[in-house]
N, C-alpha and C positions, 0 to 999 in steps of 0.2 A: 526454465527451460529444462527438459530432462537430461539425465546424466546420459553420457555415451554407453555406460554399462547397461544402464536401462533400456535404451534405444536397441543395442545389439540383441539383449536378452529377448526383448519383446519381437523383434524381426525373426529372430532365431526359432522362437516358439511358433511364430505364425506359419514358417517355412516347413517345419516339422509337421505342424497339422495339416497344411497342404499336402505333404508328401504322404501321409497315412490315407488321404482320400485318393490319391492316384494310382492309376494302374502302373506296375512296375516297369513295363515296357515304353511308357510314355517318355519322350525325349525331355520334357520339362522336368520330369521326376530324376532324370539322370543329372539334369542341371541344378537341380536343388540339392541332391546328394554331394555335389561337389562343392557346393557353396557352403554346406553344413560342415563338410570336412575341413574346408579353409578356415571357417570361423572357429571350429573347435581345435585347430592348432594354434590360434591366437589368444584364446580365453583359458590356457592352462594355468596361467599364474594368477596373482593377486590383482583382481580388477578394480580394488578399491585404491589401490596405489600402483597403477599402470605405468610403464615407461612410455616415452614419446614414441618410439618406434612402435610398440603396441597400439597406443593411441591412433597412431596415422594409419596403420594397417587396419585397425577396426572401423575407422571413418571411411576409409576406402572401401571395405567390404559392403558397409552400409549403402554408399553411393553405388556401387556396382551393382548389388543385389536389390535395389530398392523396388524393381518392377518384376522381379522374378516370381513367377506363379501368378500374376494378376490375370494374365489371359486366360488360364484355367479357371480361375475364379468366375470371371465374366461369362464363360461358355456354360457354367454351371447354374449360373443366376437366371432364373425365370424372368422374361422378359414381360412389361407391362402390357395389357391390352389397350389398344388405342381406338377411339371412337372417331369415326370420319362424317359426322353429321355437319351439315352445312353451317351451322352456328359455330362449330370448332375452327373452321377455316376461315381464316382472316388474311387478307393481303396485307403485307408489310407496307406501311404508308411513310413517306418522306415528306417533308414540306416542300422541298425541291422538286417533286414530281408533278405536282399539281392535281386537282380534282378530277380530270378528264382521265389521266394516267391510271389515278388510283382506282377509279371506278372501273375502268378496263380490267385491271389485274383481278380485282374482285369478281367481276362477273366470270372470267377464265377460271377462276380457283373454285367458284361454287358450282359449276356445271360438270 
């Protein structure tokens, strides 16, 4: 398992990278700036021999900010093109439905 120090530094670097790619007036950019300020205040000492208080603070910071900026990344990522050919549309079949219900669903979804 990765050390707390490694996880914090990787997350910090990811947030810094996200921040550089954002418009300054973006509300998520402001949230990231606050998160980075908070972690910078915690990592001022020796991270190889951190106290329990610092360790708890860094763990809490990781948990609190684990999804920060992900929404912005998702908006920037290109969406895959989907094909709607009739062969690609399959009706979900459950053994409890029976053949007639499955055939009816398949017919509705292919037309």
